[in-house]
Steps between C-alpha positions, in 0.01 A plus 500: 500500500283807432534745211637761749790257565531419131532865397712624806773348715411171656354518842395251765148360482247674723499353852224260581208663672469453869169314462482140615382265233136404563240345282263770359126482538358378179175641376336328207171689497418879517336451833816333641714791364274758647515337844883474479541862379283626783775377745793662327656837609589746231666598285421186293729398205401255227700295265297336222623186335400199285698266722812301395681729735872568490741751653368783279159462672669473830680822446163671436378360834813598676474858373133513618585354834765764560250771441166372617347381821313229322560297181248335280602279203273361235538188284256487206572367154287746314352352180414846364865573421569184317455472118358198324835339425675590829582295806195542727449124520866423576596805706685366809278460809726450805292600794687326779842651406317840432363481848856439653639792307215724630563385853878573479418850360276584777159489318205546744215400265513307182192536268481187286160506317385277225351629175146480619579710808669774286250487225178377668286606202723349234765697298417863546328697225641827643881512491770761524645595162869572500480758221760544228788392698327180569528408132869588481813297571366185704144593402589470128585140554246424765177680407268566790771395758514830680123548504495175695787605730340839580154355557637242757728756670214740544278235647779391737574849614121536582497170679825538701480883565877559531665842546791380293523245224848364396587409142822388340684701241564182292146533365557859425224561262252342745634730774464803279139413410404433857638840606298656231176326602543609854539865380213480247259335733596696814586192707607568848816284492868553448677282249855416607743369236756248604822436291532176310663215687756304293678162509878537569559470124257791425190309388198673634298290739179375354248222573547388131876445534418151624382409146851558356735228414874542586573600145210737480598658825850560386361676189262704705797670677549704178191711603664638813834535306315697232351727761839561663648580160225750444560670825875523432413658172271761650754794494510465112122527462186312428611353156817368659302348788269310265786388271701369793209298643391367158853392409526301827166331445589420140810316609283245683336260252284333765286808557213624289468875567160652507600864566788725626353836601629826646239718671463783747428389862123512431559293182440789259752607231852497636664851546835589343657514841403413855324206655354219278406132532642230284272198459556157342264217434619174354429122484748233616345187360131540574550718806430872455723720714493872576758732669589862514739752650514871542742681264641861517541640154779745430645504842729244676363335814798631702422859391134452577576390854746789552227741383247345726726540799562862421 
């Protein structure tokens, strides 16, 4: 289930691509990647991941496959974006199942470098700084995280040379910062957002969901319920949206909420009416989860759709 399906009427899943499953070529070095890329027709799309792939990643690949002649995926657990007390050492490494997902999605080339290949001179002394937004929301709880994300994304864009790069809306702050980096640094690539993929019960797909116990997973469902409550409160304004989401989260004792925030689509201050983004971060047990949905303030969704049609 994607967020489009969650917010609008249910619709059938996108049909499978007419691309026969085949094992992608695996490049582990820059030289191997360059040789593989030289054989690919354009346009080239790229999907960047840290592995532990699930259907959310597969949907990014399917979106790229529908639009691009060639598809490159990357798997690299980037140490620059992990804090001192985060799960770098225990982050799931599931290469064989990841390779199968890439094959099913029609990936042509899978770039799977080690740390020494990505950072041959050690951790870089020159990094991309995410700016003020990088210290807000997720950045407030994870200092330096987005600097690490933008640095590796920039390197991978240079190494893979795509025309289009696909990123999921679940990591909405990351998506926003990558878009801004592309604008600020005049990068010749289009950033294509893809709606969040959800479990049938509404939980956003995440590689970290596998850490959840059954009890923690049941509690984590309050996050998507809170977002839906906020969406439904949109016609009554921003204060009502936040109150509805916060009340839903407060009713779930198994969650420790980090933030509930309502922002404009670029994550600046929310307007009084119009398009906004509602974002939530919370811990279920020791697992940190994030999620978000678009919210229309001061106007019902049905009215908005009618206005768009006219």
